[in-house]
N, C-alpha and C positions, 0 to 999 in steps of 0.2 A: 534219261540215259543211264543204263546200268553199268557199273564199273565191275571189272573182274577182280576178284580178291582171292587170296590164298587162305583157305581155312583148313586147318589140320593137314597141310601139305597138298591139298587138292584144290586145283583151280576151278572156281565156280563163279557164276554171275551172282554178285551180291546185291544188296538192296541199292536203290538209287541214292547214293551218298549225298549228292548235291541237294536233293529234296530233303533228306533227313537233316542235313546240316542247316538248311534254310529254316526248317522247323525248330532245330536246336537254337538257332539265333533268336527265335521268338520265345525261348524259354521252355520248349517241349522236352522234358526230361526223358520221356520214353524214346523219342527220336534220337536224343543224344546217346542213350544207352545202346541203341543199335549202331550208331557211328562208332562208339567206343569199342563194341565187340568186333566190328569189321576192321578197325585200324590198329588195335593194341598190339597184336602179334607182329605185324611189320614194323611198327614204331619201336617196340622193344628190341627186335632183331637189329634194326639199324643203329639204335643207340648203343646196344651191346657191342656191335662191331667197332664203334668209335671209342667207347670207354673201357671195354674189356672187363670191368668190375661189375659183377651181377647186382650187388646192392645199389651202387650208384646208378646203374642202368635202369633199375626199377624206379628209383626216385626221379630220374630225369624223364622217363617215359610218362610217369604220372603228372609231372609238371607240364609236359607237352600237351597231354589231354586236358588239363585244366586250362591251358592257353587256348586250345581249340574251342572249349566251351565258352570262354570269355570273348574270343575274337571271331566266332563263327560268322558274324555279320560282315566281317571284312573279306571273306572268301569271294573271289571273283571267278565265276565259271569260265569266262572268256580266256583266262590266263592258264587254264589247265584243270585237270581232274582234282577231286577232293583228296584222293590218296596222295597225289604228288604234292599238293599243298601241305598236307599234314606231315609227310615225310621231310619236306623242306624245313618245316618248323622243327622237327625232331633233330635233323642234322645240325641245324644252327645251334640249337640248345645244347647238343652233345659237344660240339666244337667249343662253345662258350665255356662249358664245364671244364674241358681239357685246358683251355687257356687260363681259366681262373686257377686251376690247380697248379699249373706251371708258374704263374705269377706268385702264388703263395709260397711255392717252394723256393723261388728266387729271392723273395723277401726274407724268408727264414735263413737262407744261405748268407745273404748280406748282413742280416742281424748277427749271425754267428761270427762272421768275419769282423764286424765292428766291435763285438764283445772282446775279441782277441787282439784288437789294435792297441799298440802301446799308447800311453797318455800323450797328449799333445804337448809339444815342447814349444812354448810361446817365444822364448828368447831366440831359438834357432830359426823359427818362422819369421820373426821380425828382421833378423839379420838377412835371411834369404830374400825377403821382400825388398829391403833397402838395396841389396846388391842388384836385384832385378831392375828396380827403378833407375839406379845409376847406369846400368847397361843400356836401358831404353833411352835415357837422356843423352848418353854418349853417342848412341846410334842416331838419334834425332839430329844431332849436330852435324852428321855427315850428309844430311839431305840438303838439297838446294833450298833457298829461302821460300820459293813458291811451293815446293813439295811439303816443307815443314808447316807452312801456314795452312795448307789444305788438310794435311793429316791432323793437325792440332784442332782445327774446327770440326772435322768429321768425327774424330775418335776421342777427343778430350772434352769437347763441348757438346757432342752428341747431335750435331746437325746432320741432316740428310745431304746427299750429294747435291740435290737441287737447291737446298737452302745455302750450301757453301757457294754454289754457282751464283745465286742471286746476291749474296752478301758481298762477294768479290767482284761482281759484274763481269764474270768470265763465262764463256759458253760451257754448258754441262759436259760436253765431250772432252773439253780441255781439263776440267776438274777431274773427270774419271781417269784420264791419262796420268795426271799428276799424282793422284792417289795410288793408282796401280804401280807406277814407277817408284813412288816413295815407299810403298809397302814392300815391294820386291827388295829395294835397297835395305830397308829395316830388317827384313827376314834374313838377308845375306849377312848383314852386320851382326845380328844376334845369333847366327849359326843355327837357325831353325830349319829343319828339313821339311820339305813340302810333302 
């Protein structure tokens, strides 16, 4: 089956890319050269439309073609044409590059913000932590004994709801209700907005 490709802006029937790719998968460099010639233009165009930067687009397009060479055996003709497969690889690689660049920019921004953050004040942090603990203790005293017991087991001892249920020999639904009601009460007591 011949695929239609755009060469120099003219639509024309190209070589049978599926056959050429199968030969490439077996190490035929000449066949891969033909695949390369048929797909590099569309690959570069797609990558360029995603990345906008010509130098990065060239780099990513080359990476895509290296991937095509290395993974040619993975191509499944039943899932679509070679051109679609290659362009899907190209789009994914270009999007990955954009995401990577965004993540790097975010890391740089966070690092810059951290560099400007004033030194940590250990005394005020300890005072704040103690005040928070005391507030939580005070609010725990407002719970019913059953709610306090369930909350303590689940959140201070780290038991799952099921484990709390088994430990107290109480149905799981009852434990969930006690925990939900207890947590609502704690939230209201602590003044936390939902």
